[in-house]
C-alpha positions, 0 to 999 in steps of 0.5 A: 779415831776419825776425830783424833786423826782430823784434830791432830793431823795424824794418819796410819799412812804417816805412821804417826797414828798407831792403833793397838786393840786391848779392849780399853779406851786409852789414848796416848798423845806424844810430842816426839821432839820434846818427848812429852806426852799425856795419857787419857783413858776412860774408867770402866765405871764411866757412865755417860747416863749418870753424867748427863741424864738429858743426854741419855734420854736424847741418845736413846731417842736417836738410837731408836730413830724417834723424832727429836724435839727442836728447842727454839732457844738453840743458836 
């Protein structure tokens, strides 16, 4: 939620960021002036490990606080 607030300049205080907890990851982005919007959600079957196995290995190392090798080709 922090990233959404930073990217879109929305906050709870300005009342343009509304949080409802329904145990699902669903995001609605609305333009109040044009009354257009988009809904983004993650499916229950979404598994990052299947999308990017290398990221899965890296994530496990981070969670277990193991050292992560640095590749010299990163820029």
